[in-house]
C-alpha positions as CSV (number, residue, x, y, z in Angstrom):
1,M,238.9,-21.5,90.9
2,T,241.3,-22.4,87.9
3,V,245.1,-21.8,88.4
4,R,245.1,-18.8,86.7
5,Q,242.6,-16.6,88.7
6,R,244.2,-18.8,92.2
7,Q,247.6,-17.0,91.0
8,I,245.7,-13.6,90.4
9,W,245.0,-14.3,94.2
10,D,247.8,-15.4,95.6
11,L,249.7,-11.8,94.1
12,L,246.9,-10.2,95.3
13,A,247.0,-11.2,98.6
14,G,250.7,-10.7,99.0
15,E,250.3,-6.9,98.2
16,E,248.4,-3.9,99.0
17,C,247.2,-2.6,95.5
18,L,248.4,-3.7,91.9
19,T,247.7,-2.9,88.5
20,A,246.3,-5.4,85.9
21,K,249.4,-4.2,83.6
22,E,251.7,-5.7,86.6
23,I,249.5,-8.4,87.6
24,G,250.0,-9.2,83.7
25,H,253.8,-9.1,83.6
26,H,254.3,-11.0,86.1
27,L,251.9,-13.7,84.8
28,H,252.8,-13.0,80.8
29,I,248.7,-11.8,80.6
30,S,247.4,-9.4,79.1
31,D,245.7,-6.4,80.7
32,R,242.5,-7.5,79.2
33,T,242.9,-11.1,80.7
34,V,243.6,-9.7,84.4
35,R,240.3,-7.6,84.6
36,S,238.4,-10.4,82.6
37,E,239.5,-12.9,85.5
38,I,238.9,-10.7,88.4
39,K,234.8,-10.1,87.7
40,E,235.0,-13.5,87.2
41,I,236.5,-14.6,90.7
42,N,233.9,-11.8,91.9
43,R,231.0,-13.6,89.9
44,E,231.6,-17.0,91.1
45,K,232.1,-15.8,95.1
46,G,228.7,-13.9,94.6
47,R,230.5,-10.3,96.2
48,E,232.9,-8.2,95.3
49,L,236.0,-9.9,97.1
50,I,238.8,-7.9,94.5
51,R,238.0,-4.1,94.5
52,S,240.1,-1.4,92.8
53,K,241.0,1.9,93.4
54,K,241.3,4.6,90.9
55,G,245.2,5.2,90.1
56,Q,246.5,2.5,92.3
57,G,245.2,-0.8,91.2
58,Y,243.5,-3.2,92.8
59,F,243.4,-5.1,96.1
60,I,241.4,-7.3,98.4
61,E,238.5,-6.1,100.5
62,E,236.7,-8.3,102.8
63,P,233.0,-8.2,103.1
64,D,233.6,-6.4,106.6
65,G,235.0,-3.6,105.6
66,S,237.9,-4.5,107.9
67,G,240.6,-4.6,104.8
68,A,241.7,-7.8,106.0
69,V,243.4,-10.2,103.4
70,R,242.9,-13.9,103.8
71,E,242.8,-16.5,101.8
72,F,239.4,-18.2,100.4
73,G,238.1,-21.9,99.9
74,R,240.5,-23.5,102.2
75,P,239.5,-24.7,105.3
76,D,243.3,-24.0,107.3
77,S,243.2,-20.4,106.5
78,E,240.4,-18.3,106.1
79,E,237.8,-21.1,106.8
80,N,239.7,-22.3,109.6
81,P,238.1,-20.7,112.7
82,E,234.4,-21.5,111.6
83,W,235.3,-24.7,110.8
84,E,236.9,-25.3,114.0
85,I,234.5,-24.3,115.5
86,V,231.8,-26.9,114.3
87,R,234.4,-29.9,114.1
88,Q,234.6,-29.6,117.9
89,V,231.1,-29.6,118.3
90,L,230.2,-32.2,116.5
91,F,232.7,-34.5,117.7
92,G,233.6,-33.2,121.0
93,G,229.8,-32.3,122.3
94,E,229.4,-29.3,124.4
95,V,232.7,-27.4,124.3
96,P,233.7,-24.8,126.6
97,Y,232.9,-20.9,125.1
98,G,235.3,-18.8,126.7
99,E,238.1,-21.7,126.3
100,L,237.3,-22.0,122.6
101,A,237.7,-18.5,121.9
102,E,241.0,-18.0,123.6
103,E,242.5,-21.5,121.8
104,L,241.5,-20.2,118.1
105,Y,242.5,-16.7,119.6
106,I,240.1,-14.8,118.7
107,S,236.9,-12.3,121.0
108,D,234.1,-14.4,122.1
109,T,232.2,-11.5,119.6
110,L,234.1,-12.9,116.6
111,L,233.2,-16.5,117.7
112,S,229.4,-15.5,118.3
113,R,229.5,-13.6,115.1
114,I,230.4,-16.9,113.4
115,V,228.5,-19.2,114.8
116,S,225.5,-17.0,114.0
117,R,226.8,-16.8,110.5
118,V,226.8,-20.4,110.1
119,N,223.8,-21.1,111.9
120,R,222.0,-18.6,109.5
121,R,223.7,-20.6,106.5
122,M,222.2,-23.7,107.7
123,A,218.5,-22.6,108.4
124,G,216.3,-24.5,106.9
125,R,219.1,-27.2,105.5
126,C,218.8,-29.6,108.4
127,S,215.7,-30.0,110.8
128,G,217.5,-31.0,113.9
129,G,218.7,-27.3,114.3
130,G,222.3,-25.5,114.8
131,I,224.7,-24.6,117.2
132,C,223.1,-23.3,120.2
133,K,224.8,-21.7,123.4
134,R,224.0,-22.8,126.7
135,G,225.6,-21.9,130.0
136,G,228.4,-20.8,129.1
137,F,229.1,-23.8,126.6
138,L,228.5,-24.6,122.5
139,A,227.0,-27.3,121.9
140,M,224.1,-29.1,119.4
141,D,221.4,-31.0,120.7
142,M,221.1,-33.7,118.0
143,S,221.0,-37.2,117.4
144,E,224.3,-39.2,115.5
145,E,222.1,-39.5,112.4
146,E,221.1,-35.9,112.5
147,K,225.2,-34.8,113.6
148,R,225.8,-36.8,110.2
149,N,223.3,-34.9,108.3
150,Y,224.4,-31.6,109.5
151,Y,228.3,-32.4,109.0
152,A,227.6,-33.4,105.3
153,V,225.1,-30.6,104.3
154,Y,227.8,-28.2,106.1
155,I,230.4,-29.5,103.5
156,T,228.8,-29.6,100.6
157,T,227.7,-26.1,100.9
158,K,231.1,-24.8,101.7
159,N,232.2,-26.6,98.7
160,L,229.3,-25.9,96.1
161,N,231.9,-24.0,93.7
162,R,233.8,-27.0,93.6
163,F,230.7,-29.4,94.3
164,F,232.5,-32.0,92.0
165,E,235.9,-31.9,92.6
166,P,236.4,-35.0,95.6
167,E,239.8,-33.6,96.6
168,S,238.1,-29.6,97.6
169,F,236.1,-31.9,100.4
170,Q,239.7,-33.4,102.1
171,P,240.7,-30.7,104.7
172,Y,236.7,-31.8,106.3
173,F,238.3,-35.0,107.1
174,E,241.4,-35.9,109.1
175,W,240.9,-39.8,109.3
176,V,239.3,-40.3,105.7
177,D,240.9,-40.1,101.8
178,I,237.4,-39.4,100.6
179,V,239.1,-39.8,96.8
180,W,240.3,-42.9,97.6
181,I,236.2,-43.3,99.0
182,K,235.3,-42.3,95.3
183,E,237.3,-44.9,93.8
184,L,235.9,-47.3,96.0
185,L,232.6,-46.0,95.1
186,L,232.9,-46.2,91.5
187,G,234.2,-49.6,91.4
188,S,231.4,-51.3,93.3
189,L,228.3,-49.3,91.3
190,G,230.6,-51.1,88.1
191,R,230.7,-48.2,85.5
192,G,230.1,-50.0,82.2
193,R,226.4,-51.4,83.9
194,S,224.7,-48.5,85.4
195,R,224.3,-44.8,84.9
196,F,224.4,-42.3,87.5
197,F,223.8,-38.5,87.6
198,D,227.4,-36.9,88.7
199,A,225.7,-35.2,91.6
200,T,224.6,-38.4,92.7
201,I,228.0,-40.2,92.8
202,M,229.3,-36.8,95.0
203,R,226.0,-37.0,97.7
204,L,227.2,-40.6,98.2
205,V,231.0,-39.9,97.9
206,V,230.0,-37.5,100.6
207,E,227.8,-39.0,102.9
208,I,230.0,-42.1,103.2
209,G,233.1,-40.0,103.8
210,V,230.9,-38.5,107.0
211,M,229.8,-41.7,107.8
212,A,233.4,-43.4,108.4
213,E,234.8,-40.1,109.5
214,R,232.5,-40.2,112.7
215,M,233.2,-44.2,112.6
216,A,237.0,-43.5,112.9
217,A,235.8,-40.8,115.9
218,G,233.9,-43.2,117.7
219,C,230.6,-41.8,117.0
220,L,228.4,-44.3,116.3
221,L,224.5,-44.5,116.5
222,P,223.0,-46.2,119.4
223,D,221.9,-49.7,119.6
224,E,218.3,-48.9,119.5
225,R,217.9,-48.2,115.9
226,Q,214.8,-49.8,113.9
227,E,215.1,-51.3,110.9
228,A,216.5,-48.9,107.8
229,G,213.3,-49.0,106.4
230,E,211.0,-47.9,109.6
231,S,213.3,-45.5,110.5
232,G,214.0,-43.3,107.7
233,G,210.8,-41.3,108.4
234,R,207.5,-41.2,106.7
235,V,205.1,-39.6,104.1
236,S,203.6,-36.8,105.8
237,E,200.0,-37.3,107.1
238,G,199.0,-34.4,104.9
239,V,199.6,-36.8,101.9
240,K,197.7,-39.7,103.5
241,E,194.8,-38.1,104.7
242,A,194.2,-35.4,102.1
243,S,190.9,-37.2,100.1
244,E,189.6,-33.6,97.8
245,S,188.0,-34.7,94.6
246,G,187.3,-38.6,95.6
247,G,190.3,-38.9,97.1
248,R,192.9,-38.4,95.1
249,F,195.7,-37.3,97.8
250,T,195.6,-40.4,99.3
251,E,198.4,-42.6,100.3
252,A,198.2,-44.2,96.8
253,G,202.3,-45.7,96.3
254,Q,203.6,-44.8,99.3
255,D,205.9,-47.3,98.3
256,A,206.6,-45.2,95.3
257,G,210.2,-46.3,94.2
258,R,211.4,-49.4,96.0
259,L,212.2,-52.6,93.7
260,S,209.9,-55.5,93.2
261,K,211.8,-59.1,94.6
262,D,212.7,-59.2,90.7
263,G,214.1,-55.9,90.8
264,R,211.9,-54.6,88.2
265,Q,209.6,-51.4,88.3
266,S,206.4,-50.8,86.9
267,S,207.5,-47.4,85.2
268,A,210.3,-45.7,83.2
269,R,209.6,-41.9,84.8
270,S,212.4,-41.3,86.6
271,T,213.0,-37.6,87.9
272,D,217.1,-37.7,87.6
273,A,218.4,-40.3,84.4
274,P,216.1,-41.7,81.6
275,G,216.9,-45.2,81.0
276,L,218.9,-46.1,84.7
277,C,219.5,-49.6,85.6
278,Q,218.7,-49.9,89.3
279,F,220.7,-52.5,91.3
280,T,218.2,-55.4,92.9
281,E,217.8,-55.8,96.8
282,D,220.4,-58.4,96.7
283,E,222.8,-56.6,94.7
284,S,222.7,-53.4,96.8
285,E,223.0,-55.9,99.9
286,H,226.3,-57.0,98.2
287,I,227.6,-53.2,97.4
288,V,226.8,-52.3,100.8
289,R,228.5,-55.4,102.3
290,S,231.6,-55.3,100.6
291,M,232.2,-51.6,101.1
292,M,231.8,-51.0,104.8
293,E,234.5,-54.3,104.7
294,A,236.7,-52.0,102.9
295,L,236.4,-49.0,105.2
296,E,237.1,-51.1,108.0
297,R,240.0,-52.7,107.0
298,R,241.2,-48.9,105.9
299,L,240.0,-47.4,109.1
300,N,241.0,-50.6,111.6
301,V,237.4,-50.2,112.7
302,K,234.8,-52.9,113.5
303,A,231.5,-51.4,112.5
304,P,228.5,-52.5,114.6
305,S,225.2,-54.0,113.0
306,Q,223.6,-50.7,112.9
307,E,226.1,-48.8,110.8
308,Y,225.6,-51.3,108.2
309,R,221.9,-50.7,108.8
310,Y,222.6,-46.4,108.4
311,F,225.0,-47.6,105.4
312,R,222.3,-49.4,103.8
313,Q,219.6,-46.1,104.2
314,V,222.7,-43.7,102.5
315,F,223.3,-45.6,99.8
316,R,219.3,-45.4,99.0
317,N,219.9,-43.6,95.5
318,D,217.3,-40.7,94.2
319,F,216.2,-42.4,91.4
320,Y,212.3,-42.4,91.5
321,Y,210.4,-44.1,89.1
322,I,206.3,-43.3,88.6
323,K,204.5,-46.6,89.4
324,E,200.4,-46.7,87.3
325,T,199.3,-46.5,90.7
326,E,201.6,-43.2,91.5
327,S,200.2,-41.5,88.5
328,S,196.9,-39.9,89.4
329,L,198.2,-38.4,93.1
330,A,201.1,-36.9,91.2
331,R,199.0,-35.6,88.9
332,G,196.1,-34.3,91.1
333,I,198.9,-32.6,92.8
334,L,200.5,-31.0,89.8
335,E,197.2,-29.7,88.4
336,D,196.0,-27.7,91.4
337,I,199.4,-26.2,91.8
338,L,199.3,-25.2,88.2
339,S,196.1,-23.8,88.2
340,A,197.2,-21.6,91.1
341,V,200.2,-21.0,89.4
342,T,198.0,-19.6,86.0
343,L,195.8,-17.6,88.5
344,E,198.8,-15.7,90.1
345,Y,201.5,-15.6,87.2
346,G,199.0,-15.6,84.1
347,Y,201.5,-19.0,82.7
348,D,199.2,-21.8,81.4
349,F,201.6,-24.8,82.0
350,S,198.8,-27.3,81.6
351,G,199.2,-27.8,77.3
352,D,203.1,-29.2,77.9
353,E,203.0,-32.5,78.2
354,E,206.5,-33.2,78.4
355,F,206.9,-30.8,81.3
356,G,204.1,-32.4,83.4
357,Q,205.4,-35.9,83.2
358,E,208.7,-34.5,84.0
359,M,207.1,-32.6,87.3
360,M,204.9,-35.3,88.7
361,A,208.8,-37.6,88.8
362,Q,210.1,-34.7,90.4
363,I,207.0,-34.5,93.3
364,M,207.1,-37.9,94.0
365,G,211.0,-38.0,94.4
366,T,210.2,-35.0,96.9
367,L,207.7,-37.0,98.6
368,K,210.4,-40.1,99.0
369,R,213.1,-37.6,99.9
370,N,211.3,-35.9,102.4
371,R,209.6,-39.8,103.7
372,N,213.6,-41.0,104.4
373,R,214.6,-37.6,105.6
374,Q,217.4,-37.0,102.4
375,Q,218.6,-33.9,101.8
376,N,218.8,-32.9,98.3
377,I,221.7,-30.7,97.5
378,N,221.4,-28.1,94.3
379,P,225.5,-26.9,93.3
380,I,223.6,-24.2,91.0
381,L,220.9,-22.5,93.4
382,Q,222.0,-19.6,93.4
383,R,223.0,-19.4,90.0
384,L,219.2,-20.0,89.4
385,K,218.4,-17.2,91.5
386,S,220.2,-14.7,89.7
387,Q,219.8,-16.2,86.4
388,Y,216.3,-16.9,86.0
389,P,214.5,-14.6,88.7
390,L,210.9,-14.7,87.7
391,E,211.1,-18.4,87.1
392,Y,212.5,-19.1,90.4
393,D,210.2,-17.4,92.4
394,I,207.8,-19.4,90.5
395,A,208.7,-22.4,91.7
396,V,209.0,-20.7,95.2
397,F,205.4,-20.3,95.1
398,F,205.1,-23.7,93.3
399,G,207.6,-25.2,96.6
400,E,204.7,-23.7,98.8
401,R,201.2,-24.7,97.4
402,F,203.2,-27.7,97.7
403,G,203.5,-27.8,101.3
404,R,199.8,-26.5,101.3
405,L,198.2,-29.8,100.1
406,T,200.8,-32.5,101.0
407,G,202.8,-31.2,104.8
408,C,205.7,-31.6,103.1
409,G,208.2,-29.0,103.9
410,V,210.1,-27.9,101.2
411,G,213.3,-26.0,101.4
412,E,215.7,-24.1,98.5
413,D,217.4,-26.9,97.3
414,E,214.3,-28.7,96.0
415,V,212.6,-25.2,94.9
416,G,215.6,-24.9,92.5
417,F,215.1,-28.3,91.4
418,F,211.5,-27.5,90.5
419,A,212.8,-24.3,88.7
420,L,215.1,-25.9,86.4
421,H,211.6,-27.6,84.9
422,I,209.9,-24.5,84.7
423,I,213.0,-22.7,83.5
424,R,212.4,-25.1,80.4
425,A,208.5,-25.0,80.1
426,M,208.7,-21.0,80.0
427,E,211.4,-21.0,77.3
428,T,209.4,-23.0,74.8
429,R,207.1,-21.2,72.3
430,M,203.7,-22.2,74.2
431,M,204.7,-20.3,76.8
432,R,205.9,-17.0,75.5
433,S,203.4,-14.3,73.9
434,P,203.8,-13.7,70.0
435,K,204.6,-10.2,68.9
436,K,203.2,-9.1,65.5
437,V,205.0,-7.9,62.7
438,A,203.1,-6.5,58.9
439,L,204.5,-7.6,55.5
440,V,204.5,-6.0,52.7
441,N,204.9,-8.3,49.7
442,P,204.0,-7.7,46.3
443,F,205.2,-11.9,45.4
444,G,202.1,-14.2,46.7
445,K,201.7,-16.3,48.8
446,P,204.9,-18.8,48.4
447,V,207.3,-15.9,49.7
448,K,205.1,-14.9,52.3
449,E,204.9,-19.0,53.7
450,L,208.3,-18.9,53.4
451,M,208.5,-15.6,55.5
452,R,205.9,-17.3,57.9
453,K,208.2,-19.9,58.5
454,R,211.5,-18.4,58.6
455,L,209.7,-16.5,61.6
456,E,209.3,-19.6,63.5
457,D,213.1,-20.0,64.3
458,M,213.8,-16.6,65.4
459,G,214.6,-18.6,68.9
460,E,214.8,-16.1,70.9
461,C,211.0,-15.0,70.9
462,R,208.2,-15.8,68.6
463,I,206.7,-13.7,66.3
464,S,203.9,-14.1,63.9
465,I,202.4,-11.9,60.6
466,G,199.6,-10.3,61.6
467,E,198.8,-8.2,59.0
468,S,199.7,-9.2,55.1
469,Y,199.2,-6.1,52.4
470,S,200.8,-5.7,48.8
471,L,202.2,-2.8,47.9
472,F,198.9,-1.0,46.7
473,D,196.8,-1.8,49.5
474,M,199.3,-0.6,52.3
475,P,197.6,1.9,54.8
476,S,198.7,5.4,56.3
477,Y,198.6,3.9,59.7
478,F,199.5,0.3,61.1
479,P,197.6,-1.1,64.3
480,R,199.0,-0.4,67.7
481,D,200.1,-4.4,68.2
482,I,202.2,-4.1,64.8
483,L,205.8,-4.2,66.2
484,A,207.2,-3.9,63.0
485,V,206.9,-3.7,59.3
486,L,208.9,-6.2,57.1
487,T,208.7,-5.4,53.1
488,T,210.0,-7.7,50.1
489,V,211.0,-4.3,48.1
490,P,211.9,-1.0,49.1
491,L,208.7,1.4,50.0
492,E,208.1,4.8,48.4
493,Q,207.0,6.4,51.9
494,T,207.6,4.5,55.4
495,P,205.6,5.3,58.1
496,D,206.9,7.5,61.3
497,D,205.4,5.4,63.8
498,V,206.9,1.7,62.7
499,P,210.2,0.9,62.3
500,V,210.5,-1.1,58.1
501,I,213.5,-3.5,58.0
502,L,214.0,-4.0,54.0
503,C,214.3,-8.3,53.5
504,R,215.2,-9.0,50.1
505,N,216.7,-11.9,50.9
506,F,213.3,-13.1,52.6
507,L,214.5,-12.8,56.0
508,D,218.1,-14.1,55.8
509,Y,220.0,-14.2,59.2
510,H,221.1,-10.5,58.9
511,E,217.4,-9.4,58.7
512,K,216.7,-11.6,61.7
513,E,219.2,-9.6,63.5
514,K,217.9,-6.2,62.0
515,L,214.3,-7.5,63.7
516,L,216.0,-8.5,67.0
517,T,217.1,-5.2,67.7
518,V,214.2,-3.5,67.3
519,V,212.5,-6.5,70.0
520,R,214.9,-5.9,72.4
521,E,214.7,-1.8,72.1
522,E,210.7,-2.3,72.7
523,E,210.9,-4.4,75.4
524,V,213.3,-1.6,76.9
525,R,211.9,1.2,76.5
526,S,208.3,-0.7,77.6
527,V,210.5,-1.5,81.0
528,R,211.6,1.7,81.6
529,S,208.5,3.5,81.3
530,Y,206.8,0.7,83.6
531,F,209.6,0.8,86.1
532,K,209.5,4.5,86.5
533,R,205.8,4.3,87.1
534,L,206.4,1.6,89.3
535,F,208.6,3.2,91.6
536,R,207.4,5.9,94.1
537,P,208.9,8.7,95.9
538,S,207.1,8.2,99.1
539,L,208.4,4.6,99.5
540,F,211.6,5.7,99.0
541,F,213.8,5.8,102.2
542,T,217.4,6.0,102.8
543,D,219.6,5.5,106.2
544,V,217.3,3.5,108.0
545,E,218.5,1.6,111.1
546,C,216.9,-1.4,111.3
547,A,218.1,-4.7,113.5
548,S,216.6,-7.3,111.3
549,F,214.9,-8.4,108.1
550,G,211.3,-8.5,109.9
551,E,211.7,-5.0,111.2
552,V,212.7,-3.7,108.0
553,L,209.7,-5.7,106.6
554,A,207.7,-4.3,108.9
555,F,208.0,-0.3,108.7
556,M,208.0,-1.2,105.0
557,C,204.7,-2.5,104.9
558,G,203.2,-0.5,107.2
559,E,204.3,2.5,104.9
560,L,202.5,0.6,101.8
561,K,199.0,0.3,104.3
562,A,199.2,3.6,105.6
563,Q,199.3,5.1,101.7
564,G,196.9,2.3,100.7
565,Y,198.7,-0.2,98.9
566,V,197.8,-3.2,100.7
567,T,196.0,-4.5,103.9
568,D,197.3,-5.9,107.4
569,E,197.4,-9.6,105.6
570,F,200.2,-8.1,103.5
571,L,203.1,-8.6,106.2
572,E,201.9,-12.0,106.8
573,S,201.9,-13.0,102.9
574,V,205.6,-11.7,102.8
575,M,207.0,-13.2,105.9
576,V,205.2,-16.5,104.3
577,R,207.2,-16.1,101.2
578,E,210.5,-15.4,103.6
579,N,210.8,-18.4,105.5
580,L,210.1,-20.5,102.6
581,A,212.8,-19.0,100.4
582,P,214.3,-16.1,101.6
583,T,214.8,-13.1,98.6
584,V,217.7,-12.1,99.2
585,F,220.8,-12.2,96.7
586,A,224.7,-12.7,97.5
587,M,225.6,-9.1,95.9
588,G,224.0,-7.6,99.0
589,F,220.4,-6.8,98.2
590,A,216.8,-8.7,98.4
591,V,213.6,-8.3,96.8
592,A,211.0,-9.0,99.1
593,H,206.8,-9.7,98.6
594,A,204.5,-11.5,99.7
595,M,203.2,-14.6,98.4
596,E,200.2,-14.1,96.6
597,N,199.2,-10.5,94.8
598,T,196.8,-9.3,96.4
599,A,197.6,-5.0,96.9
600,A,194.8,-2.8,95.5
601,K,197.9,-1.1,93.4
602,S,200.7,-1.9,92.5
603,A,204.5,-0.2,93.3
604,A,207.4,-0.8,94.5
605,G,209.6,0.4,98.1
606,V,212.9,0.9,98.8
607,C,214.8,1.0,101.5
608,I,218.6,1.6,101.6
609,L,220.0,1.2,105.8
610,K,222.1,2.8,107.6
611,E,224.1,-0.3,108.1
612,R,224.2,-3.9,106.6
613,I,221.6,-6.5,108.5
614,P,222.2,-10.0,108.6
615,W,219.2,-11.7,106.5
616,G,219.9,-15.2,105.5
617,D,223.5,-15.9,105.5
618,V,224.2,-11.9,103.1
619,N,224.1,-9.1,104.8
620,V,221.8,-6.7,103.6
621,K,222.5,-3.0,102.4
622,I,219.5,-2.5,100.1
623,V,215.5,-3.4,100.7
624,F,213.0,-3.6,97.6
625,L,209.7,-4.8,98.3
626,L,206.9,-5.1,95.7
627,A,203.7,-4.7,96.8
628,L,201.9,-6.0,93.0
629,A,198.4,-6.6,91.9
630,P,196.3,-9.0,90.2
631,N,197.0,-7.9,87.0
632,W,200.9,-7.7,87.7
633,N,202.4,-10.6,85.2
634,E,202.0,-8.6,82.0
635,N,204.2,-6.2,82.7
636,M,206.1,-7.2,85.5
637,T,208.0,-10.0,84.0
638,P,211.0,-8.0,82.1
639,I,210.7,-5.9,84.8
640,Y,211.9,-8.3,87.7
641,D,214.2,-9.9,85.3
642,M,215.8,-6.7,84.2
643,M,215.9,-5.9,87.8
644,I,217.5,-8.6,89.0
645,R,220.8,-8.8,86.5
646,N,221.5,-5.5,86.9
647,L,221.8,-5.5,90.8
648,M,223.9,-8.7,90.4
649,K,226.5,-6.5,88.6
650,A,229.7,-6.0,90.3
651,G,229.9,-2.6,92.4
652,V,226.2,-2.0,91.4
653,V,225.0,-2.3,95.0
654,H,227.4,0.1,96.5
655,Q,226.6,2.6,94.2
656,L,223.5,2.3,94.5
657,S,223.3,3.0,98.6
658,K,225.0,6.6,98.1
659,I,221.8,8.1,95.8
660,K,219.5,9.7,98.4
661,D,216.7,10.5,95.5
662,C,214.2,8.3,94.1
663,R,214.5,9.1,90.5
664,T,218.1,9.1,90.4
665,F,218.1,5.7,91.9
666,V,215.6,4.8,89.3
667,E,217.8,6.0,86.9
668,E,221.2,4.1,88.1
669,L,219.1,1.1,88.5
670,L,217.7,0.8,84.8
């Protein structure tokens, strides 16, 4: 949060209710600024933490409805019980369940709830598992390396909103100064000689900090560790053994990304940074040794040889280059997946060479991270899910097919990086279906060409001149696919069914805005029309009592099957999609659907739960289930985007959860 937002939060934390005017008076800002800052706080936290009461003002309410006002983002307040539990299990081995509850002054029930919340949030991010309860004790059945990975992932996910502020991680360390580690790392790398992404720097800072903290606590790696190059995991057997199309999916380039003895690479395609100058093995060894010696002096510990080997493994960065020998492997995987994407979604990415090269590099990076067991944290994952729902959904499908072909597990964070490439590709002109306008123009070809050129620069959408007329051959009715009529002179008679835009200045800025308004209004009309047909009253359920998301989905899939929309395999496909990347959103809703579009006809079900249920790391109130036919893509794309964006607005889920009628629900959702 910003300083001003923190001041607003602190004011509200000390009062039962404050109006915007009262807050503004204290902070010397306007009422409007107060309301804007409160909206930003709620948006940043992904839920409505600050609410308002009519006639009383703003107040802070915890999402569990307890009304208790707590700080957030500070481990010594709101996060203290959770972090204390995690830390004790990480550093203390088996911890007596009852004694821990007494020590933290919380009930056994609350302790169990906190552990469940942590395990839900960490599920899918750490291969070693989570916190388990065994014979009255809490424990982690993990190796030392798995515990370090868990520790790093936990504190990173708790600080995603302040990911690039090292000091925000400090409360999670007792013996280590994390800012000092950042300065040590930057000084050792040599800022003027190499360029690293900030996200990679922060990953290294956190992992080095975790290593140092564990060493300082006496938690060392076992002596029997193998050499780092052998212990970092291996590329999935699925990559090695797949031999489709003459052996495209062989172990080609399994050693890709490793430096040769002289430090050179055979190609300059990187997943993360252009023009990166990588270190040679000797340079890397020197950096690791000098940093470890500095850590030993700082912490007054002596690192055994296995810790040096582990540090070399941590120091491997995320910059992966494609060698010539790897291109066929990556391209083969990409072509197979893109063919499936075209079939399911109707988008053909095969003609975008830049997208292909970048995605091939991403594929090879994913394979190497899987082999090296490196966790790739995506700080903007939630933003991608909420602001680019369709692109993210295609990325999930991409990740699932990638897993099938290679045998590599792909988590949500990796899917988010796939989504970034897909967003870029879908926003190129090639990926947009052009809309057509008619041109009435008595001035001949020069003016037509000028306007055609200006239509190419619309930015928001792609528009072409579908028909061109003179004043004397203008028809009474225009073709149905004509969005609007552009005319360079006033018309004596205007058509009733098509908007007419007079372009005296041959489509200048203001005239473009008029045309874009027509485009937006036409999209809204078409979305509303299809939206109402998609949601069926027979698939609208309220006050449903279920204990888990699996139970909800089984119930809704059963209703879809009973009404002839889907077959028995639909539920299995829905669960595959959920297990890969949950379709839950932070505001308390889920938009579930199958991995493939195999429904007999498209329909959308809605289930408003009587009580919220845990789903991933969110408690969900409303569940949408989409059953999509193979021809869904033409109509569903804008619907999906609009639905998610409306649901992400503060208070919308709460208002919708009170509605008992399908028609009213759809109108409010629109």
